[in-house]
N, C-alpha and C positions, 0 to 999 in steps of 0.2 A: 552797124547802123542802118545800112541798106536792108539788111534782112528784117530789122524791127519795123522799118517803114513798110515793107511789103506784107509783113504779118498784120500790121495795125489796118492798112488798106483793105485787105481781105476779110478781117474779122470784126471789125468795128460795128458792123450791122447787127451783131449778136448782143450788143450791150442793151438795146431796147427790150428784146424778149427777156433777157435775164432780169432786168429791172422789174418787168411786169410780173415775173414769176416770184420775185422778192415780195412784190406788192400783195399778190394773191395769198402767199404764205402768211404775210402779216395780218391780213384780213381774217384768215382762217384760223389764226392763233387767238382771236379775240373770243371771249365767252359771250353767251346770249345777251347779258345785261349790257356789256360794252357795245356790242353790235346794234341792239336796240336803241341805245343812247344816240347813235349816228342815224340810223335808218328812220326811225319813228318820226323825228322833226322834219326831216327831209321829205318823207312820204305825206306828211300833213301839208307842208309847204307846197308841194306839187300836186296835191289833190288825189293822191293815189293810196291804194290799200298797201300796207306794209310788205305782204307777201308778194304783190305785183311788183313793187319797187325792187324788191330783193331778186326776184327772177329776171327783171330787165338788166339790173347791175351784173349778175352772174353771165348773162348772156352777152353782154357787152364786153366785159372784161376778158372774156374767153375769145370772143370775136377779135379783139384788139390783139391779143396774144397770137392767134391763129395767123392773122394778116401779117404781123411782124415776123413771124417764124417762116412764113412762105418767103417774104423778101429777103430774110437773112440767108435761107438755103438756096434761093435763087442765084444769089451772089457767088455761090460755090460750084456753079455748074462746070463739069468737065468739058474741056475743049473738043474732046474727041465725040461728043454727043451734040452734033448741030441741032437736032430737034427741040433742045432745051432753050432756044432762043427767046 
């Protein structure tokens, strides 16, 4: 039980990046018609071109993934490397 707590305490930060990767995979699995059904009404609502909205969405989702991965891996810093503080 103690080892499970130690494992969970150390690796729980990887849950968010994994969930974001699953979300990206689900969005990528959509065909053009399904994807347009989501993005065109949202683009119209926000007053943006559909292509611009898609670029912003791609940038944002990968930025969130990158930041979450940085925090996840930062939690695994080895103790013998003090410069990773």
